[in-house]
C-alpha positions in Angstrom: 55.0 77.9 26.4 54.3 80.3 29.3 53.9 79.0 32.8 53.4 80.1 36.3 53.6 78.5 39.7 51.6 80.6 42.1 52.0 78.4 45.2 55.4 79.9 45.6 56.2 83.4 46.7 59.4 83.9 44.9 61.8 82.5 42.4 65.6 82.6 42.3 67.3 81.9 39.0 71.1 81.2 39.0 72.5 81.7 35.5 75.4 79.4 35.9 76.9 79.7 32.4 76.2 80.8 28.9 78.8 79.1 26.8 79.5 79.4 23.1 79.9 76.3 22.4 74.6 57.1 29.4 71.6 55.4 29.5 70.3 53.5 26.4 68.3 56.6 25.3 68.0 60.0 27.0 66.3 62.3 24.5 69.5 63.8 23.3 67.9 66.6 21.3 66.5 68.2 24.5 69.9 68.6 26.2 73.1 70.0 24.7 74.9 69.0 28.0 74.2 65.4 27.3 74.5 65.7 23.5 78.2 66.5 24.1 78.6 62.8 25.0 77.8 62.0 21.4 80.7 64.1 20.2 83.1 61.8 22.1 81.2 58.7 20.9 81.6 59.8 17.3 85.3 60.6 17.8 85.8 57.0 19.2 84.0 55.6 16.2 86.2 57.6 13.8 89.3 56.3 15.5 88.0 52.7 15.2 87.1 53.2 11.6 90.7 54.5 10.8 92.1 51.4 12.5 89.9 49.3 10.2 91.1 51.3 7.1 94.7 50.8 8.1 94.2 47.0 8.5 92.5 46.9 5.0 95.3 48.9 3.4 97.9 46.6 5.0 96.0 43.6 3.6 95.8 45.1 0.1 99.5 46.0 0.2 100.4 42.4 0.8 98.1 41.3 -2.0 99.6 43.9 -4.3 103.2 42.7 -3.6 102.1 39.2 -4.3 100.4 40.2 -7.6 103.5 42.2 -8.7 105.8 39.3 -8.0 103.7 36.8 -9.9 103.1 39.2 -12.7 106.8 39.3 -13.5 107.3 35.6 -12.9 104.4 34.5 -15.2 105.6 36.9 -17.9 108.9 35.1 -18.0 107.3 31.7 -17.8 104.8 32.1 -20.6 107.5 33.3 -23.1 109.1 29.8 -22.9 107.0 27.4 -20.8 109.0 24.2 -21.6 112.3 25.9 -21.1 111.1 27.5 -17.8 109.8 24.2 -16.4 113.0 22.5 -17.6 114.6 23.8 -14.5 113.5 21.5 -11.7 113.3 24.3 -9.1 110.8 26.2 -11.2 108.7 23.1 -11.6 108.8 22.5 -7.8 107.9 26.1 -7.0 105.0 26.1 -9.5 103.5 23.1 -7.7 104.1 24.7 -4.3 102.5 28.0 -5.3 99.4 26.5 -6.8 99.0 23.9 -4.0 99.8 26.1 -1.0 100.6 29.7 -1.6 97.5 30.6 -3.7 95.5 29.0 -0.8 97.3 31.3 1.6 96.5 34.3 -0.6 92.8 33.3 -0.7 92.8 33.2 3.1 94.4 36.6 3.2 91.8 38.1 0.9 89.0 36.5 2.8 90.3 37.6 6.2 87.8 40.0 7.8 89.5 43.0 9.4 86.2 44.7 10.2 85.5 42.8 13.4 86.9 45.5 15.8 85.1 48.3 14.1 81.8 46.4 13.8 82.0 45.3 17.4 82.6 48.9 18.6 79.8 50.2 16.3 77.4 47.7 17.7 78.2 48.6 21.3 78.0 52.3 20.6 74.8 52.1 18.6 72.7 51.5 21.7 73.5 55.0 22.8 72.8 56.6 19.3 70.0 59.2 18.9 66.7 57.9 17.6 64.3 59.2 14.9 62.6 61.2 17.7 65.9 62.9 18.5 66.5 63.8 14.8 63.0 65.1 14.4 63.2 67.0 17.7 66.5 68.6 16.6 65.0 69.6 13.3 61.9 71.2 14.9 64.2 73.0 17.3 66.0 74.5 14.3 62.6 75.5 12.8 61.6 77.2 16.1 64.9 79.2 16.1 64.1 80.2 12.5 60.7 81.5 13.4 61.6 83.2 16.7 64.6 85.1 15.4 63.3 85.6 11.9 66.2 83.9 10.1 66.0 83.1 6.4 66.9 79.7 5.2 70.0 80.8 3.4 71.4 82.4 6.6 71.0 79.1 8.4 72.1 76.9 5.5 75.4 78.9 5.1 76.0 78.9 8.9 76.2 82.7 9.1 74.6 82.9 12.6 75.7 85.7 14.9 78.5 84.9 17.3 79.3 81.4 15.9 82.7 79.9 16.5 82.4 76.8 14.5 80.7 77.6 11.2 78.8 74.7 9.7 77.1 74.6 6.3 74.1 72.6 5.3 74.0 70.3 2.3 71.2 69.7 -0.1 70.4 66.5 1.8 70.3 68.5 5.1 67.8 71.1 3.7 65.7 68.3 2.1 65.6 66.4 5.4 64.3 69.5 7.2 61.7 70.1 4.5 60.6 66.4 4.7 60.3 66.5 8.5 58.1 69.6 8.2 56.0 67.9 5.5 55.5 64.9 7.7 54.3 67.3 10.4 51.8 68.9 7.9 53.9 72.1 8.2 53.7 73.2 4.6 55.1 76.6 5.3 58.5 75.3 6.4 58.3 72.5 3.8 58.2 75.3 1.2 61.1 77.2 2.7 63.5 74.3 3.0 62.6 72.5 -0.3 63.2 75.9 -2.0 66.6 76.2 -0.3 67.5 72.6 -1.4 66.4 73.6 -5.0 68.5 76.8 -4.8 71.6 74.9 -3.9 71.0 72.3 -6.6 70.6 75.1 -9.1 73.9 76.6 -8.0 75.6 73.3 -8.9 75.9 71.5 -5.6 76.2 67.7 -6.2 73.7 65.6 -4.3 72.0 62.2 -4.3 68.7 64.2 -4.1 67.5 65.1 -7.6 65.6 68.2 -8.6 62.5 66.3 -9.6 62.0 65.0 -6.0 62.5 68.4 -4.5 60.1 70.1 -7.0 57.5 67.5 -6.3 57.5 68.4 -2.6 57.8 72.1 -3.3 54.8 72.3 -5.7 52.6 70.4 -3.3 53.5 72.5 -0.3 52.7 75.7 -2.3 49.3 74.2 -3.4 48.5 73.4 0.3 49.1 77.1 1.1 46.8 78.2 -1.7 49.5 79.5 -4.0 48.2 77.7 -7.1 50.1 79.8 -9.7 53.5 79.1 -8.1 52.6 75.4 -7.6 51.7 75.3 -11.4 55.0 77.0 -12.3 57.1 74.4 -10.3 55.0 71.5 -11.7 55.8 72.6 -15.2 59.5 72.8 -14.4 59.3 69.3 -12.9 57.7 67.9 -16.1 60.5 69.6 -18.2 62.9 67.4 -16.3 60.8 64.3 -16.2 57.9 64.4 -18.8 56.6 61.0 -17.7 56.2 61.9 -14.0 52.7 60.5 -13.3 51.9 62.7 -10.3 53.3 65.7 -12.0 51.1 65.2 -15.1 48.0 64.8 -12.9 48.8 67.8 -10.8 49.4 70.0 -13.9 45.8 69.3 -15.1 44.3 69.8 -11.6 46.2 73.1 -11.0 45.2 74.5 -14.4 41.6 73.5 -13.7 41.6 75.1 -10.2 43.2 78.3 -11.5 40.6 78.7 -14.2 37.9 78.1 -11.6 39.4 80.8 -9.4 39.5 83.4 -12.3 35.8 82.8 -13.0 34.9 83.2 -9.4 37.0 86.4 -9.1 35.2 87.9 -12.1 31.8 87.2 -10.6 32.9 88.6 -7.2 34.5 91.8 -8.5 31.3 94.1 -8.3 30.5 92.9 -4.8 34.1 93.5 -3.7 34.1 97.0 -5.0 30.9 97.8 -3.1 32.4 96.4 0.2 35.5 98.5 -0.5 33.5 101.7 -0.6 31.7 100.9 2.7 35.0 100.1 4.4 36.7 103.3 3.3 34.7 105.4 5.8 36.2 103.3 8.7 39.7 103.1 7.4 41.1 106.0 9.5 39.7 104.5 12.7 41.9 101.4 12.4 45.0 101.8 14.6 48.2 99.8 14.7 48.1 97.2 17.5 50.1 98.2 20.5 52.5 95.8 22.2 49.9 95.1 24.9 47.4 93.9 22.3 49.8 91.7 20.4 48.9 88.0 20.6 51.0 86.3 23.4 53.1 84.1 21.1 54.1 87.2 19.0 54.9 89.1 22.2 57.1 86.2 23.3 59.0 86.1 20.0 59.4 89.9 19.9 60.9 89.9 23.4 63.3 87.0 22.5 64.6 89.2 19.6 65.1 92.2 21.9 62.0 94.0 20.6 58.9 95.1 22.4 58.5 97.4 25.3 61.2 100.1 25.8 61.3 101.7 29.2 60.9 105.5 29.3 63.8 107.5 30.5 61.8 108.3 33.6 61.4 104.6 34.5 65.0 103.8 33.6 66.2 106.6 35.9 64.7 104.6 38.8 66.8 101.5 38.2 70.1 101.4 40.1 73.2 99.4 40.7 74.4 99.1 44.3 76.4 97.2 46.8 73.8 95.2 48.8 74.1 94.0 52.4 70.4 93.0 52.9 69.8 95.4 55.8 73.3 94.9 57.3 73.2 91.1 57.3 76.4 90.1 59.3 77.5 87.8 56.4 77.4 90.7 53.9 78.7 93.6 56.1 82.4 93.1 55.1 81.6 91.7 51.6 78.4 93.2 50.2 77.2 91.8 46.8 76.7 93.7 43.6 73.0 94.1 42.9 71.4 95.7 39.9 67.7 96.4 39.1 66.5 94.7 35.9 62.9 95.8 36.0 60.7 98.1 38.1 57.3 96.4 38.1 57.4 93.6 38.8 60.5 94.2 40.7 63.3 92.0 39.3 66.9 92.2 40.5 70.1 90.6 39.5 73.0 89.6 41.9 76.4 89.5 40.2 79.4 87.3 40.9 77.6 85.1 43.5 78.8 81.7 42.3 82.3 80.8 41.3 83.5 79.0 38.2 84.6 76.0 40.4 81.1 75.9 41.9 79.5 76.1 38.5 81.5 73.2 37.2 80.8 71.1 40.3 77.1 71.7 40.0 77.1 70.7 36.4 79.1 67.6 37.2 76.5 66.6 39.9 73.5 67.4 37.7 74.6 65.9 34.4 74.0 62.2 35.2 70.7 63.1 36.9 69.2 65.1 34.1 65.7 63.9 33.1 63.3 65.2 30.5 60.8 67.7 32.1 57.2 66.4 32.1 53.7 67.9 32.2 50.5 66.5 33.7 48.0 65.2 31.1 44.9 67.3 31.7 42.7 64.3 30.9 44.5 61.3 32.6 46.6 63.2 35.1 49.6 61.1 34.1 53.0 62.8 33.8 54.2 62.8 30.2 56.7 64.6 28.0 55.5 67.4 25.6 57.0 68.6 22.4 56.9 72.3 23.6 58.7 71.5 26.9 62.1 70.1 26.0 64.2 71.1 29.0 65.8 68.5 31.4 66.0 68.9 35.1 67.9 67.4 38.0 67.2 68.0 41.7 70.2 68.5 44.1 70.4 68.6 47.9 73.0 68.9 50.5 73.2 65.1 50.7 74.6 65.2 47.2 77.4 67.6 48.0 78.0 70.0 51.0 78.5 72.7 48.4 74.8 72.7 47.7 74.1 73.6 51.3 76.6 76.5 51.0 74.7 77.8 47.9 71.4 77.4 49.7 72.7 79.4 52.6 74.0 82.1 50.2 70.5 82.3 48.7 69.0 82.7 52.2 71.4 85.5 53.0 70.6 87.3 49.7 66.9 87.0 49.9 66.3 87.1 53.6 63.9 84.1 53.2 63.8 80.8 55.1 65.2 77.9 53.1 63.8 75.1 55.3 60.6 75.0 53.3 62.1 75.7 49.9 62.4 73.1 47.2 65.6 71.4 46.3 68.0 73.1 44.0 66.8 72.4 40.5 69.4 72.2 37.9 68.4 72.5 34.3 70.4 72.2 31.1 68.0 74.1 28.8 68.2 73.4 25.1 65.5 76.1 24.7 67.0 78.8 26.9 68.3 82.2 26.0 66.6 85.1 27.6 63.8 84.8 30.3 60.9 87.0 29.1 57.8 88.3 30.8 55.3 88.9 28.0 52.6 90.6 30.2 55.0 93.5 31.0 57.5 93.3 28.1 60.5 92.5 30.2 63.4 90.4 29.1 66.3 89.2 31.3 69.4 88.0 29.5 71.7 85.3 30.7 75.0 86.3 32.3 77.4 83.7 33.8 77.7 83.6 37.6 74.7 85.8 38.3 71.3 85.2 40.0 68.0 86.8 39.1 65.3 87.1 41.8 61.7 88.2 41.9 58.5 87.5 43.9 55.6 85.9 42.1 53.2 86.4 45.0 52.2 89.8 46.5 52.8 90.1 50.3 49.0 89.4 50.6 49.5 86.0 49.2 47.7 86.8 45.9 49.4 85.8 42.7 51.3 88.4 40.7 50.4 87.3 37.2 52.8 89.9 35.7 55.6 87.5 36.6 54.5 84.8 34.2 57.6 84.0 32.2 59.0 81.8 29.4 62.5 80.9 28.2 63.7 81.8 24.7 65.5 79.4 22.5 69.3 79.7 22.5 70.4 80.7 19.0 74.1 79.9 19.5 75.6 78.1 22.5 73.9 76.6 25.5 72.7 77.7 28.9 72.8 76.0 32.3 70.3 77.4 34.8 69.8 76.5 38.4 66.3 77.3 39.9 65.5 77.8 43.5 61.7 77.9 44.3 61.1 79.3 47.8 57.8 78.5 49.3 55.4 80.9 51.0 55.2 78.6 54.0 57.8 79.3 56.7 58.2 83.0 55.7 55.6 84.4 58.2 58.2 86.2 60.3 60.5 87.2 57.4 57.9 88.4 55.0 54.7 89.2 56.9 51.4 89.0 55.1 49.8 92.3 54.0 46.1 93.0 53.9 46.2 94.8 50.5 45.8 92.5 47.5 48.4 94.0 45.3 51.1 95.1 47.7 
């Protein structure tokens, strides 16, 4: 989703960190920062579960010792019952065991040791993810697959670039992704993930999901995409495994009928198709490959996220520099100028390096985390603010009232940009689950995250007209997570620092 906010003249993006790595419900799938809480929740539950297992093992050990003792005793007693009971102590102990001790054993066996675990589980369950979270996480994975052109086997085996903690997907995982896509009427991804589940089953992976179930989804997904021959092939395989499968038998007849119908129609269409082919031949050489500028916007976005798209000429690159920057001899920067590097020429985008410390980063994250809320959009019909499936970031607004350090950072931004902060918005902190690079599809620029840096550009010309070339979008993070701090600086209040120009595009 691309967006622009033209009421503001400039935008400052602090890339706080790029890491490889409660209320009752907080849309966990939209925020890795808050999702980390679930790791500790699960760890606590595992500890509680182990305590329960130890208690059960201790109980079973007592029962086992009792059984072993009585097994030996009853063996001796049954060989000579009268002789055994002739001893008055044995007779007394038999009465005692049956009247008292077996009752104690019954109480031991019936004793419930699960109370602590169940109580902890009940308390923690109110913070568990919902079906919406699971579906959201699945769709995020599908977005990554499309954006970075990853095949299902690469994802399933966990062979993603730069991963530290490799994780493989089971048949059940693949099946669940396919099912979520199916529910969303996304038959393309249904096919991909049901085929992966089938592949792993064919390779011998044990699973509670059987091949018949997977083949049923797979054949239908192929049919919905118009691939009748492959749908028929998988339906036949399904019936080999389960000859009495009612839906499979019905589909077999239907697919065969439709294929025969297609063949008849193709034969009738062949002469007309040949004639069209002849007419089109004369125009074939006039068809040119689409340039980047003509590529549909979504495709441009994905190309840029993958590092493809526009490549600057050497002439343009030669105009980009790195420098020590003091913002026209600003007194604050005279003795300690900042490192500045050009990222793009038009629109002009610059990056400031090492302008925020690790301690400041951690403090800002600490302040923002409990305030993070799901980003919303305005419903075009009702005007009501609501969440959207394509906007899954979370934001928190920070001011100097929250911590004096925020004022220090705002002053630093003012020194760097030379712009007035009095009319700027609060520091906006985002933990972006769909982060990665910030891309500008209209010009083919991509700015990659780098910890401790700030990226700055104007989205209004000096005349006040909007510079639509600065429209931008965030790419999904393939591995890791990204924290970003935004600073929107308003046009109002900059009259003496950035005077208006009469030319529209200056």
